[in-house]
C-alpha positions in Angstrom: -33.6 12.1 6.7 -35.3 11.7 10.0 -34.6 7.9 9.6 -30.4 8.7 8.6 -30.2 11.1 11.5 -31.6 8.5 14.4 -29.3 6.4 12.5 -26.2 8.3 12.2 -26.3 11.2 13.4 -27.1 14.7 12.3 -24.4 14.5 9.0 -25.8 13.4 6.1 -23.6 13.7 2.9 -25.8 16.6 1.5 -25.5 18.6 4.6 -21.8 18.3 4.2 -21.8 19.4 1.1 -24.2 22.2 1.4 -22.7 23.5 4.8 -18.6 22.6 5.0 -16.9 20.9 1.8 -19.0 21.5 -1.4 -18.4 25.3 -2.2 -15.7 24.4 -4.1 -11.7 23.9 -3.4 -10.6 27.6 -2.5 -13.5 28.2 0.0 -14.2 24.6 1.5 -13.9 23.8 4.8 -12.3 20.5 6.5 -14.3 18.0 7.8 -14.4 17.3 11.5 -13.0 14.0 12.7 -17.2 13.6 13.6 -18.2 14.5 10.6 -15.3 12.4 8.7 -16.3 9.3 10.8 -20.2 9.5 10.2 -19.7 10.5 6.3 -17.7 7.1 5.9 -19.8 5.2 8.1 -22.9 6.3 6.2 -21.0 5.4 2.9 -20.2 1.9 3.9 -23.5 1.7 4.6 -24.3 2.4 1.5 -27.0 5.1 2.7 -26.0 8.1 0.4 -27.6 8.3 -3.3 -25.3 8.0 -6.2 -25.2 11.9 -7.1 -24.7 12.7 -3.5 -21.9 10.4 -3.3 -20.3 11.2 -6.2 -20.4 14.9 -5.1 -18.9 14.2 -2.0 -16.5 12.2 -3.3 -15.2 14.9 -5.8 -15.7 18.0 -3.1 -12.8 15.8 -1.6 -10.7 15.2 -4.2 -11.1 19.1 -4.8 -10.4 20.3 -1.6 -7.8 17.7 -0.3 -8.1 16.0 2.5 -6.3 16.8 5.8 -4.4 13.9 7.8 -7.4 14.0 10.3 -9.9 13.6 8.0 -8.0 10.2 6.1 -7.3 9.1 10.1 -10.9 8.8 10.8 -11.9 7.3 7.2 -9.1 4.7 8.1 -10.3 4.1 11.5 -14.1 3.4 10.3 -12.7 1.1 7.7 -10.3 -0.6 10.1 -13.0 -1.6 12.4 -14.5 -3.7 9.4 -11.2 -5.1 8.6 -11.0 -8.9 9.6 -7.3 -8.6 10.9 -5.6 -11.8 10.9 -1.7 -11.3 12.8 1.3 -13.7 11.9 3.6 -14.8 14.6 6.3 -12.8 12.9 6.2 -9.2 12.5 6.1 -8.2 8.9 6.7 -5.4 6.7 3.4 -3.8 5.5 3.3 -3.3 1.5 0.0 -1.8 0.8 0.7 -0.3 -2.8 -1.5 1.6 -4.9 -4.8 -0.8 -5.4 -5.6 0.0 -9.0 -2.2 -1.3 -10.0 0.0 -0.6 -12.9 -0.7 -0.2 -16.7 3.2 0.1 -18.0 6.2 -1.2 -16.0 6.8 -4.4 -14.3 6.2 -5.1 -10.6 8.8 -5.8 -8.9 7.4 -6.3 -5.4 6.6 -9.4 -5.3 10.0 -10.6 -6.3 11.2 -7.8 -3.9 9.3 -9.1 -1.0 10.4 -12.8 -1.6 13.9 -11.8 -1.6 13.6 -10.0 1.4 11.7 -13.2 3.3 14.6 -15.1 2.1 17.2 -12.7 3.5 15.6 -12.6 7.2 13.2 -10.0 6.6 9.2 -11.2 6.7 6.8 -9.2 4.5 3.5 -8.9 3.5 1.5 -7.5 0.5 -2.1 -6.7 -0.4 -4.3 -5.7 -2.9 -7.4 -6.3 -4.8 -8.5 -7.5 -8.3 -8.7 -4.3 -10.7 -9.5 -2.2 -8.5 -10.8 1.4 -10.2 -9.7 3.7 -11.2 -6.7 2.6 -12.9 -7.8 -1.3 -13.2 -4.1 -2.0 -13.6 -2.2 -5.5 -12.5 -1.1 -5.8 -9.3 0.6 -8.0 -6.7 -2.1 -10.3 -7.1 -1.9 -10.6 -10.7 1.7 -11.5 -10.8 1.2 -14.0 -7.9 -1.7 -15.7 -9.8 1.2 -15.8 -13.0 3.6 -17.7 -10.6 1.1 -20.0 -9.6 0.7 -18.8 -6.0 -2.5 -19.0 -4.3 -4.0 -15.6 -3.5 -7.6 -15.7 -2.9 -7.1 -17.0 0.6 -8.6 -16.3 3.6 -6.8 -13.7 6.2 -5.9 -16.7 8.4 -4.7 -18.5 5.9 -2.5 -15.1 4.6 -1.3 -15.2 8.5 0.0 -19.0 7.9 1.5 -18.2 4.7 3.8 -15.4 6.3 5.2 -17.5 9.3 5.4 -20.6 6.9 7.4 -18.9 3.9 8.6 -15.2 5.0 5.8 -13.4 2.7 2.2 -13.6 2.8 -0.8 -12.3 0.4 -3.9 -10.7 2.1 -6.7 -10.3 -0.5 -9.1 -7.4 -0.1 -12.3 -9.1 -0.9 -11.8 -11.3 2.2 -10.1 -9.1 4.8 -11.7 -5.9 3.7 -15.0 -6.9 2.8 -16.7 -3.1 3.3 -14.2 -1.4 0.6 -14.5 -4.3 -1.9 -18.4 -3.3 -2.0 -17.6 -0.1 -3.2 -16.2 -1.0 -6.5 -19.1 -0.1 -8.5 -19.6 3.3 -7.3 -15.8 4.0 -7.1 -15.7 2.5 -11.0 -18.7 5.2 -11.9 -16.3 7.9 -10.3 -13.9 7.4 -13.1 -11.2 9.1 -10.8 -9.5 8.5 -8.1 -11.2 9.1 -4.5 -9.6 9.1 -0.4 -11.2 5.5 -0.9 -7.6 4.7 -2.7 -5.4 6.0 -0.5 -7.5 4.8 2.8 -7.2 1.4 1.5 -3.7 1.0 1.0 -3.3 1.8 4.8 -5.1 -1.3 5.8 -2.3 -2.8 7.2 -4.5 -6.6 7.7 -1.6 -8.6 9.5 -1.4 -6.0 12.1 2.7 -4.9 11.2 4.4 -2.3 12.9 6.4 -1.3 10.1 4.7 0.2 6.4 6.3 0.6 3.5 4.5 2.8 0.9 5.2 5.1 -2.1 4.1 8.8 -3.4 4.5 11.1 -5.6 5.6 14.7 -4.0 7.2 14.4 -0.5 3.9 16.5 1.3 2.0 13.3 0.8 4.1 11.0 2.5 3.9 13.5 5.5 0.1 13.4 5.1 0.1 9.2 5.8 3.0 9.8 8.5 0.7 12.2 10.4 -2.5 10.1 9.2 -1.1 7.2 10.9 -0.2 9.2 13.9 -3.9 10.9 14.5 -5.5 7.2 13.8 -7.1 5.7 16.5 -6.7 2.3 15.2 -3.1 2.1 14.2 0.0 2.2 16.2 3.0 1.6 14.0 6.5 2.3 14.9 7.8 3.5 11.6 7.0 4.3 8.2 9.1 4.4 5.1 8.1 5.7 1.7 9.8 6.5 -1.4 8.8 7.9 -5.1 7.5 4.9 -6.5 6.8 3.9 -10.3 3.3 4.7 -11.0 2.7 5.4 -7.9 3.4 1.9 -7.0 5.9 0.5 -3.8 8.6 0.2 -6.8 11.5 2.5 -6.3 11.9 4.6 -9.6 15.4 4.7 -11.2 17.4 8.3 -10.8 17.2 10.8 -8.2 14.5 9.5 -5.7 13.5 10.9 -2.8 12.6 8.8 0.1 10.6 10.1 3.7 11.2 8.2 6.9 9.2 8.1 9.9 9.5 7.0 13.4 7.5 6.9 16.3 8.7 8.4 19.4 9.6 5.9 22.2 9.7 6.4 25.7 8.0 9.6 25.4 10.0 11.2 22.7 8.1 12.9 20.2 8.1 11.2 16.4 10.6 12.4 13.9 10.1 12.8 10.5 13.2 12.6 7.7 14.1 12.2 4.2 16.8 12.1 2.6 17.7 11.6 -1.0 19.3 8.7 -3.2 20.9 8.1 -6.8 20.2 4.4 -7.4 23.0 4.6 -9.7 24.7 4.1 -7.3 23.0 1.2 -6.2 23.3 -0.7 -9.5 19.9 0.7 -11.3 22.2 3.0 -13.8 19.0 3.1 -16.1 15.5 5.0 -16.6 12.2 3.9 -15.6 11.6 3.7 -19.2 13.7 0.8 -19.0 11.8 -1.1 -16.8 8.5 -0.8 -19.1 6.9 -4.2 -20.3 4.2 -5.3 -22.6 1.9 -7.5 -20.4 2.6 -6.3 -16.7 1.5 -9.7 -15.3 2.6 -12.6 -17.3 6.2 -10.1 -17.9 6.3 -9.3 -14.3 6.5 -13.0 -13.3 8.5 -14.1 -16.0 11.1 -11.5 -14.6 10.7 -12.8 -11.3 11.0 -16.6 -11.9 14.4 -15.8 -13.7 16.1 -13.2 -11.0 14.9 -15.5 -8.3 16.5 -18.5 -9.9 20.1 -16.2 -10.9 19.4 -16.4 -14.6 18.9 -12.7 -14.9 21.9 -10.0 -13.8 20.1 -7.3 -15.5 18.7 -4.0 -15.1 15.7 -5.6 -13.6 18.3 -8.0 -11.3 19.2 -4.6 -10.2 16.1 -3.4 -9.5 14.4 -6.4 -7.8 17.7 -6.4 -5.4 17.4 -2.6 -4.7 13.7 -3.1 -3.7 14.3 -5.9 -1.3 17.0 -3.7 0.4 14.2 -1.0 1.1 12.4 -3.4 2.7 15.3 -4.9 4.5 16.3 -1.5 6.0 12.3 -0.5 6.6 12.6 -3.4 9.4 15.7 -2.5 10.6 17.2 -5.8 10.0 19.6 -3.6 7.6 21.5 -0.2 9.3 21.7 1.3 5.4 20.8 0.4 1.8 24.2 -0.9 1.2 23.7 -3.7 4.0 20.3 -4.4 2.8 21.8 -4.9 -0.5 24.5 -7.4 0.5 21.8 -9.6 2.0 19.2 -9.4 -0.7 21.7 -10.2 -3.5 23.3 -12.8 -1.1 19.7 -14.7 -0.9 19.4 -14.9 -4.7 22.8 -15.9 -5.0 22.8 -18.7 -2.5 19.1 -20.2 -3.8 17.3 -18.8 -1.0 14.6 -16.9 -2.7 14.1 -19.6 -5.3 13.4 -21.7 -2.5 11.0 -19.2 -0.8 9.3 -19.3 -4.5 8.8 -22.7 -4.2 7.5 -23.0 -0.4 4.7 -19.9 -1.6 4.0 -22.1 -4.6 3.4 -25.4 -2.4 1.3 -23.3 0.0 
């Protein structure tokens, strides 16, 4: 204990559990920023024993982290991230790293279409991340023949050369990747599943993500605002399928946060859309597939080639429109949708896919 105190300070995880956050969801206290910072520094240094770490993660899950705690965890992580910033300023897409298990992944196709329309996009993920260990961006791109196990510098160059780039967690965020086995033993999601999506390895000014409940979207924007590392201009979040950054059909809530400019206060707003008004006149079940990675890749290729004009084509075009709108390259979703469909129709999207395969 004395060695841990000398190296880290006065708050080993066992003490935090006993005195702060371990008394249950109703009576637990939140950690101070300093306590949260020290806690995650200890975790990333592999200092806590597995039992204590598991208890701490579970206590955080019970009581639910506030934005100040999450900002501390994000900043500790970001100090260890290897950033590579492209010359263009892309939209950062950090979908849930543990992936999808039922429905098609549309984000790769949507990002490529947006890139073809002039909106650079960055996606990042790991490989079979706990707890779902589902298919993610990497697996769809692998199926498409696009290299994914890139260095951060190669990823940045990919964005500049093609308009779309993929960043691979083990290379740009090895500290989080090193937690894989301990996270796998937990069996449930922890705050690490949240903060890893906020790494923003390309240093983008715009983040696009998803939420189950609007309160979580507000917590994420508050986390970015409280972060001492990030300085984003804009965050767009929506209700995603399987928690991913694929907008779900039907009545959908969208959250929009803009940082204050010239001393003005940041603003947070939300609005609803009926996706049927934009071509998505079907149910979420209609986007389910048998083999998520392989089927998503086949759908991507067919839509980009203009060989499909079905529900998947509509869903991909709308998701591309959200990315275009997020970067303010379109004044509305309608405008973004028009740009997306034009990029598919004139062959630009298919050309970007070929550039990615040749990279």
